[in-house]
Structure formats: C-alpha cells, structure tokens
N, C-alpha and C positions, 0 to 999 in steps of 0.2 A: 781527165778528172781524177785526181790522185785517190779520192774516195768520196764519190758523190753522195753515198748513203750518209756518211758522217756529217756532211755539210748541211744535209736537209733534216738534222735532228729536230728542230722546232716543230716540224709538222709530222714527225714519224718517219724514221730513216727509210725503211723499205718502201712504204706506201708513197712517199714523196718522190723517191727515186723513180719508181714505176710511173707515177703520175706525170713527171716532167717528160718522159719518153712517150707517153700514150695520150696525153691531153686529158686526163680525168679532171673535170671542171673544178669541183670543190677543192680537192687536194692541190691541183696545179695552182690554183689561185693563191693558196696559203704558201706554197713553195715559192711562187714568183715574188710574193711580198717579202719572204724571209731572205731571198737571195738577190734582191734588186741591187744591193750595194756592191756585190762582188761579181756580178755577171760581166760587166764591162771589162774587168781585168782577166777574165777567164774565157777564152774563145769557145770552148767546148760547152761550158755552162750557158753562154749566151745563146748558142744554138738550141740548147735544151729549152730555154725559156720561150723560144719562138715555136716550140712544137705545137701543132694545132690539130693533129689527127685525133678523132674522137676515140675514147676507149671502148673496147668491146669487152663483153663478158661471156664467160662459159660457165655452165653449171656442171661440176664433176662430183661424182660420188667416190668417196673412199670406202674402206671396209665398214666404217661405223657411222659416217655422216656425209652429208652433201655440203658443198661449198661453192660459192661463185668466184671464179678466178678472172683477173685481168688477162686479156689476150692481146698480144702485140705482134706485129709482123716486122721482119728485117730481111734485107737481101741476103746477108751472110751472118750466121751465128757461129761463134767459136766458143767451145766449152774448154776452158783452161787457159790461164794466163801464164804459161810457161814459155820457153824459147820457141817451140814450134807454133803454138797458137799466136803469140805476139808477132812473130816473123811473118805468118800468114796475114794478120791484120795489117801490118805495115805495108806489105807488098801489095795488098789489095788496094789500099788507099793511095799508094804511089801511082799505081796504074790508073785509078779513077781520076785522081787529080790531074795527071798528065793529059788524060783524055777529056777533061772538063765534064766528067759524068757524075751525077749525084748517085752515091752508092752507100747504103747504111750498112755498117759493119759493127756488130755487137760482140763483146767478149764478156762471158760470165766466168767468175772465179770463186771457188768455195772458200779460199782463205780470206781473213779479214782485210788483208791488203795484198797488192801484187807482190810476189816474192816470198810471202810468209810460209808457204809450203814447199819452197824450192830447196833441194838438197842434192849435192853432187860433190865429186872429188875435189876440185875440178881443174884440169888442165884444158884450157880452150884452144882448139885449132880455129883460127879466125877466118877460115876459107869462105864460109857462108856469110859471115859478118861483112867481110870485104865486098861481097857481091851485093848484100842488102843495103848496107849504109857505108859506102866507101870512105866517107869523111868521119868515121866513128871516133877518131882521136880528137878531132876538133870539137866534136859534140860531147866530149867528156865521158866516153864509155869507161866503166870501172875496170879496165885492164891495165893494172899498175905494176905487175911483176912479170917480166919476161923470164921464161925458163933459161937459166944459165948453165946448168949442169945436170945430166942424168946419171943415176946410179941404179944398178939392179943387183940383188942379192938372192942367193938361196940360203935360207935360214935353217939352222939346226937349233936345238934347245939352247946351245951356248955360243955357237959360232955364226958368222955371216960370211958366206963364200961368195966373192964377187963373180958376177956373170956378165958376158956382153950383152948390151941392150939390143933386143930384137929391132929390126928396122922400123917397125910400126910404133916403137916406143921412143923413137928419137924425137925430141920436143923442141928442136930449134925453130924459132919463129912462133911458138905457142906461149900462152900466158897462164899463170896460176891465178884463178879468180874465185870469187864467191858467186855461185849461181843465184843465190838470194839477191845480191846487189846487182847482178847483171839483169835479171828479170825485171827489177824495178826500173832500171834505166830503159830497157826496151818498152816498158809500159809508158814511160814518159814520151819516148819517141812516137809511139803509136797515138797517144792522145793529142800530140802536136799536129798530127795529120788528120784528126777528126774521128778517130776510132772511139767508140763508147765502151768504157770498161766498167764492169760492175762487180767489184769485190764483195764478198759475203753472200753471193748468190750461188748456191750449189745446183748443178745440174742433176736432178733427182730421178727423172723418169723420161725415157724417150717417147715422143708423140709419134706413134706409128699409124698409118692409114688403117681403116677398118678391115681391109682385105689383107693387111700384112705385107704389102708390096713395096712400101716406100716410107721413108722417114719424113715427118712433117715439121719437126722441131723438138723442143725440150721443155719439160715442166720444171721450174725451179722448186726447191724444197720449201715445205711449209715451216713456219716458225711459230713457236709457242705451243706446241703439242705437249701434253703431259706424258708421264711414263706409260699410261694406258693407251696412248696414241689418240687422245681426244683433245679438242680445242681447250686451251687454258685461257686465262684472263687476257693475255697479251697475244692471242693468236693472230697471225697474219698468214693468209694462204699464199702458196707459191703461185707464180704466174705462168701462163703458157706463152712461150716464144716460138713463133712459127717462121720458118725460114726456107727460102729457096735452096740454100745450101747450108748444111750444118757440118762443121768440121770438129771432129772429136780430137781434142789435144789434152786429154786428162793425164797423160803420163802412163807409166807402167800399170798395166792391169786395172785400168779405170773401170768403175761400175757400169757406166753406160756403154763403154766399148765392149765389155765383156757380154753384155746382153745383146748387142747388135751384131757382134761377130757370130753369135749363136743364131740370132734371128734370121740373118742373111747368109748363113753357112759359109762364111768367109775363109774358113780353113779347109774347105773341101779339097783343094789342090796342093796343100802344103802340110807341113808337120805341126805338131803342137809346139807351143812356146816353152822354153825353159828359162829359169830365173836364178838370180842370186839375191842375197840380202847384204846390202852395204851398211855398215855402222860407222859413224864418223864423229869425231870431236874436233873442236877448234880450240887451240891453245895460245895464250899470249906468253911469250918467253922473254928472258933478259936480252937486251940489245947485243951484248957481246957474244952471244952463241947464235945469233940470228944469221942465216945464210940465204938472203933473198934470192929466189930463182932455183934453189936446189929442189930437184924432184927424185924421190927415192921410192922404188918398188921392190917387192920381195914375193917369193913363193916359198912353199915348204912350211915349216913350223910357224904357228902352233897347230896347223891342220895335219892330219895324217896323209899318207901318200895316195889313198883312195878317195880323198875329199878335195874337190876342186876349190880353188880360192887364191887370194893374194892380197897384199897390203899396199897402201900408198902413204907417203909422208911428203908434204910440200911446205917449203918456207915461202911466205909471201907477206905482203902489206896491203892494207885496205884503203889507202889513199896515195895520191902521187907525191904528196909532201907531208911529213910529220905523221905518217901512218903508223899503226901499231905493228909490233913485231910478232907475226902470227905463224903458227904451224897448223896445217890441216892434216889430220892423221886418221886413218880408217882401215877396216878389214872388210873384204868381200868374201862371203862364203856361198858357194854353189848350193842351191836348194835341193839338188839331187843327192845330198848327203845321206848316209846310210845308217848312222848310229843314233838311236833314239836318245842317248844320253848327251849328245853334243848340244852345247848352248852357244850359239853365235855371238851373243853379247860377252859371255865369259871368255870365250876364245880371243876376242878383241882386248879384253882387259888384261889377260895375261901376256898377249903379244907386246904390250907397251913396256913390260919389265925386261924384254930382251936387251942385253947390253948395247946392241947396235941401234936400238930405238930409244931407250930411256935417256940417252945423252942428249937427245934433241929436246926432251921435255923437262928435264930436271931444272928446278928453280922457277918453272913457269906455273901457270894457272889455267885450268880448263874453264872456258867461258861459254861453250856452246856444244850441244849434243843433238844428234838426230839419227834417223834410220829410214831406209827406203829400199824397196825391192827394185831390181833392175832386170831388164831383158838380156838374156844370154844366148838366145837360140840362133841368132844370125839370119842369113838370107833365107835358108830353108824353113824358117818359122814365121816369116812375114806373111800375114794373111792377104787376101785380095783387099786392095785399099779402098775400093769405091763400091757404093750401092745406091739405089735411087734415093736421092735426098741428102746423102751424107758421104763423108770420107774420113779415113783415119790418118793422122799425121803424128810425127814424133814418136815418142815411146809408147803411145797408144797402139802403134803398129809394130815397133820393135827394131829400130835402126841402129842400135848400139853396136859399135865395132869393138868386139871383145879384146883382141890383142892390143889395140891402142888404148883401151879403157876410156873411150871417148864416144859420146852420143849427142852432144849439144850441137855440134856442126852439122851432123846429118839430120837432126831434128828440125833445125832451122831451115835447112835446104828443102826438106820435105814440105814444110809449111809454105815455103815460097813457091814450090811447084804446084801445090794445090791452089794457092791463091791465084796463080796465073791461069790455071784451068778454070777456076770459078769466074774470073773476070771475063775470059773469052766466052763463057756460056751466058753471062749476064749483060754483056756490054750493049747488045742491041735491043734489050728490053727495058721498059720503063722501071725505075726504082720503085719500091714500095712506098717511098717518101712522096712520090708523084702519083699514086694510085689509091683509090678508095676500096679496091678489091679486098674481101675478107679472106680469100684463100690465096695462099702463096704456092705456085707450082714447085714441085720437088725435082730438082735437076740431077742427072747422073753424070758425074765428072769422069767419064771414061778417059778423057785426055790426060788426067793426072796419073792414072796407072801407066799409061804409055810413056809419059815423060819421065816417070821414076825409072822405068826400065832402060831408058837411054841416058840416065844421068850419071854423074860421078859417084852418087850414093851406091847405086847398083853395082858399078864397077869396083868400088872400094870394098863392099860387103862380099862380092863374088870372089874376090882374091883371097879372102880369109875365111871362106865359108866352112872349111873343114877343120879349123883350128880347134874350136870348142868341143865338137863331137869326137875329136881324136883322143880326148882324155877318157873316153869310155873304152878302156882296154884292160887286160889283166894286170898290166904293170902301173895302171893309174897315172900318177903325175909323171913318172919317169917315161912311160911310153908316149904320153901326150907331149912332153917336152922334146922328145926326140923327133916325133912327126912334125910338130908345129915349127920346130927350128928348121927343118928342111923345107917345109911349105912356105914360110915367110922369107927365107933366104933365097930359095931357088925356084920353087914351083910357082909361087904367086897365084894359086888357083888354076894354073894351066894343066889340070889333069882331068882325065875323062870321067872321074867319079865324084859323087857328093856324099860324104859321110852322113849317116842319119843319127839322130838322138835315140838313145836306147830305151829310156824310161821316163815317164812323166814324174815331175818332182814329187807329187803326192803319193806316188807308188814306190818310192825308193827306200823307205825305212824298213829295216828288218825288225821282226818281233823282239821284244825286250830280252827274251832268253838268249838271243843270239848276239847281243851287244855288250861289249866289255864296259865297265864303268869308267867314267872320266872324272878325276879328282881336280877340282879348280881351287886355287888358293884364295883365301879371303881377301877381298879388296883392302888396300892399305889406306885409302882415303887421300893419298898423295898422287900417285900415278894411276891407280885403279880405283873404281868407285862403285858403290852400291847402286843397283839398277834404278831404284826410285830417286836417288839423289840426282842421277844423270837425266832422268825424265824431267825433273824440275828445271834443268838447263835448257830444255827444249821449248819452254813456254807453253806447254800443252794445256789446253783448257776446253771443256765442253760444259754446257749447261746440264747440270745433273738431272733436272726435271724434264727429260725428254725421253722418248723411246730409244733404247740401245740400237746403235746403228750396226752392231755386229750381231748377226741374226742366225742362230742355229735353226736349220729347217726342221730338225727332229730334236727335241729338247733332251732326249736320253742318249743319243748316240755317242756323245763324248764319253759318258760314264760307262755305258754298256759295252763299247768297242774300243775306243781310243785308249782309255785308262787301262783296260784289261789286257789289251794286246801290245800297246805301245808305250805303256807307262805315262800317259798323259803328255804327249809331246808339245801341246800348245803352251804350257807353262815354261817350256824350255826354249822354243824357237821364237817366241814373242820378245822383241827388244824394248818393250815398254811396260811389262808387268801387268798386261791386261787380263790374262787368264790364270786362274788358280783352281786347283782341286782341293776343296776344303772338306774336312770331316763333318759328316752330318750329325746332328744332335743325337739321332738314333737310326739304326738300320731301317731301310725302307724297300719296298718292292717295286721293281720296274715293270713295265707293261709286258715283258716277256716272261715274267714270273721269277726272275732271278732277284737276288738281294744285293743292295748297294750300300756301301758305308760312306761314300764321298759324293759331294755335289760339285757341278761344274759352275764356277763363278766367273762372271764377266765384269771386269772393272773398266767399262768403256771409256770413262773419263780420262784414262791414261793413254788412249790410242794416239800414236803419232802418224797414222794414216799410211803405214808402210805397205800394207796389203799381204803381208807374209802369211797370215792365218788363212786367207782365202785361197792362196796358192798351195801351202804345204799340208794343210789338214788332211791326213790320210783317208778320212771318210768323206771329204768334200762336202761337209755339212754346214760349214760356216760361210755365210754370205755377207761380204763387206758392202755396206751401203753408205751413202753420204749422210752425215749428221746434219744438224742445223747449220746453215751458212755461217761462216766465220769461226766455227769450232775447229779444234785440232791444234797443231803446233804453231808457234810464232817463232820461226827460225830467224836467227841472226848470224850473218857471216858464213852460212853454210852453202 
C-alpha cells in the first residue's frame, strides 16, 4: 500500500487507516465505502477491507489531558521503513508464506512516504540484496549504475595527490544508487508479500511493562497538538501498537532506540557510539562531462589533520534508459572534532571549490540537499542487540563499515537475521490475526544475537574494528593513515588488541579561547550556497503550530554554559539553520543570578532530522524527539 493514509482521505486519513486494520465499526464502514472500487485491484487493501477484529481502546494521560487511544496487536512491529526494517519485513513474510503461516507484520514510518527520509552516499554492495531477493534485476531494482572506476586522493588546498585505494574501497561489483529510490522499491516488494506499511506514523513512545522488564510495543505520535501541547481542532491521538516482537529500525541515533538502550542497559558490555555528520548534494550535470560509474573519495583538506573525515563524489544515473546525468557529492565530518569554530556545512561548501572537485560540477545544477548523522564506532560500539520484546537492527545498532563507507548491506543483513529469529520464535504460536487475546506476549530474540556473532557482518566489522579509533593519536590523520593502511592490507583484524575510542563526541570540543578562528568564503550561489537556500532543496516542512520536537531539558543551559564556554556551537554544527543565538531586547537575569544578553532560538521547522544536536551538544541538554508524522524532509534522489 504505497500510502494507505492518503487513499483514505474521504474519511480522515489517520483514523481510517487505523480503522481498516482494527475494525473500528463506524470508521471502517466509511472507509470500505470509499475504497470499494479500488480494493479488487490492490491485494493489500483487499485484505484490509476484510479486517474484522474489534477495536480496543485505552485511556492514557499526557501531562495535561487524558485521551482514548486505539489499541491494535500485531505479531511483529517494525519501526522505520529503511533498508534494515524493510529487509526484515520482507524476510518475515517470505518465511511465513513458504510455511503457509498467517503472520501479521506492520511497518510504521515517520516520513510522509517510504524513502522520503532516506539519505546516504551511496555505493551499494549487493551481497545482502542477492540473498534476500536473488532476482532483483528482473524485479526492477533501481541499481542502474555499476561502479566502473575508483579514485582516491589526498587533498591539499590546491592539489589532489593520488593514493592507492584501500582494499575495502574497491567497488567492483557494486552500484551507485539513491537510497531514497532503493527504499521505495524495497517497500513495494514488501507490500507485494503482504506487509502492512504505514507512512506518516512516527513511533513516539515505547510501551514498556509496568515493571520495566519488557517492551510491549510502541505508541505512535499524536497529531494536531498546538504549540502548548494541547489538542487543537484537528487533534487525532496516536494509537498503541502492541507486538510480540518490536524491531527498531529507526536509523542512526533514533529516539526510541536511545531510550531503550538506556532502559535495558544495552551498552553495559561495550563502548559508547561515535558519529559523523554526512552532508550531501545531488547535481545534474551536462552529458558531455558525465562519467557514469566513477567513484571518487578523498581525505585531507578542507579538514585539518586532527579532524577525522572524508569526501565522496559519484557519477550515476537514476534510470536504466534515458536517465539524468547525476553526481552525488558530500563530505563526512567526524563529530569528535575539537574546534568550536568548525562548521561542517561550510567545510562542505568550500570543498566543492577545490580544482579537483569543481570540474565535476561546473555547468551543472544542484537539485537536492540533505544531511544525516552516521555511526562510526564500529564493532566495539555495537550494543547488545536484544531485550525482552524487542531488538535493534541496522543503524539503530550501528553496523556501518567505516573503511568501506558502507552500511546498507550490513543493515539489510541484520534485518534478515532478526526476521529469521523472530519467525522461529513465532512459528509454533497462533498469529494475533487468529486470536482474540488482548495481551501479546513479549518475546526475547536471543537467537538473533547469536546469529549476528556468527554472521559475515560480524566477521567484516571485526576485521576493521581498529581503523576508526586508530585516528585518535598525536599525529591525527597521518598516524591513522599509517596504522589503517597496515591493518587493511596485512593485519585484517588478526591482532590481539582492540583499540578503544578516546572521548565521547559531546566531550571533544575545546573552550572557545583555545580554538583558532576559521574564515569561510561567502557562498557564490553557483558552486556553493547559503544554508537556507539548500534547506529549501531538502523539501523540509513541519506544521508550525505544534510543540517543538527539539526539547532542551533546561531552557537556560545553552545560554548559561554553551554560549559562554563554547561560543554557541549549535548554530555552527547544525546543517539546517535550526539554532540561533539572538540578541535579547534587553539584558535579563538567569536563575543563577548572572546576566544574559542573548536568547537561544529554535527554528524547528527547518530540521532535517539529522540528530546532530542530540549527539554533539556539549551539555547534552537537547533531546531530539519525533515531530508529527509526515513532518521533516522530503528527500529526492538522495
């Protein structure tokens, strides 16, 4: 169902979508009447129209009001329609259909449509795809551009010094893709198998048992709350979805994953996670300078030797025939950077002016923009994957292979492993579609942890586990290059030590007095752009009359501490212009008795959901939560 909510507009999109799955009598009647003409042509809709299970309701109190919520049960709930979540859904239905077992699999996705929040480089290694859907070519998977040439450079401000590509960056057999397009296609494959996908439904709150020992499901976000957090004229309460298994596939640093990792102490035996911020543009360029399949990577300039990072530039096309001549270009900056004056967005803009890079873009037009945090911690930063009632898959856990600059294949495989464990746990029990029980038991998928540890994901990440932390040394990039070169060429992880990450990303900034200024050239509007102009290319939109989803726990900390000590880093690291320190109309007194002249302003409507603020804020005072479903970027070709 490409977007069930939109098709049910005549009876109210959210309510009708819920009704069709739960059997709410009045709403379901209206929905059936509205969809009678289209059901026969749409198998998943036809199944929805035959739903007969009675809706249940729960009364829940928020901080200021009580509300009745629809409650629905499912065998497996997947939060996030990205590669990991959709691969899990597909694998579950493959196994169920092969066994002739009824199994209800639901996917909720906060974006307005599948793929709209997907952003990645992306060169796809098709290993997991080959396992999941061996005939993907015949089914029209959007893998249109095989990599034909790899180049690697060390950049200085004026030169590009060729380097040999490390073994992990050899891309023979891989494809330059748009993750946005690929996720849409995976969604179509999942729906054909009978998976229920609900775009526009954000997973807002974990449903944890009263004793805190297990996850029971997820509550979706309320719609129509005003800025004060109270119901407005169009208020629609979120629903409670209870599941025997809930797979968290939210991507890097998801809000539910963050809560549940803490709730169940999943990092007790591992290290903290480390992150980077990836900023990307897609350009359409003249045909005569297009080199389909060219993959270019670089290290060095514009970042200093103590700051981890690197760039990518890929030539590709978006269709097998008569596709556009496209270039994906981006810069990843490690979020353990030290200089408070560094602006990842502006580093990316000046990078495009390098002679070795600008030649690929000149005469072209930037057509898309976005940004996303990514996991860089590697094997030692992966938390325990399972807990009673739930499991982490994909970037919610952190399976990115940093030297490869790839995580889609590992994310997909993790979803498949979790799906196989879930099916084994569910196959001998009746489906919730066959039961009238109001309580769904919470299963613990311990087999998923074991299968991960014996999988090729673990082997791959174990081989490169020391690469990223090797850059924490007095020589910075130079020391890291030396060690990682030896490690990827000769050691392949076969050493008796595991290097540790030195510092959490939010603790790495130095006080402003210790940081040299960085002068950034003014964007020229041709190769480089003003930040807000690029945000417009992301298609980002949020309903202005809703509570801000970016929530400082203490409203004064940013002004009292971050501005004073670190010169307001939020306004510099955010790639969407969300945060500003604006001059107050007149000086005012803070609760500690000090005088302030600036106020911290949050322009939440600009947020592209990158999660950088939640990660890098030195006070750890900003909590990223889900906004109303369907809010955020509307990425295209990313």
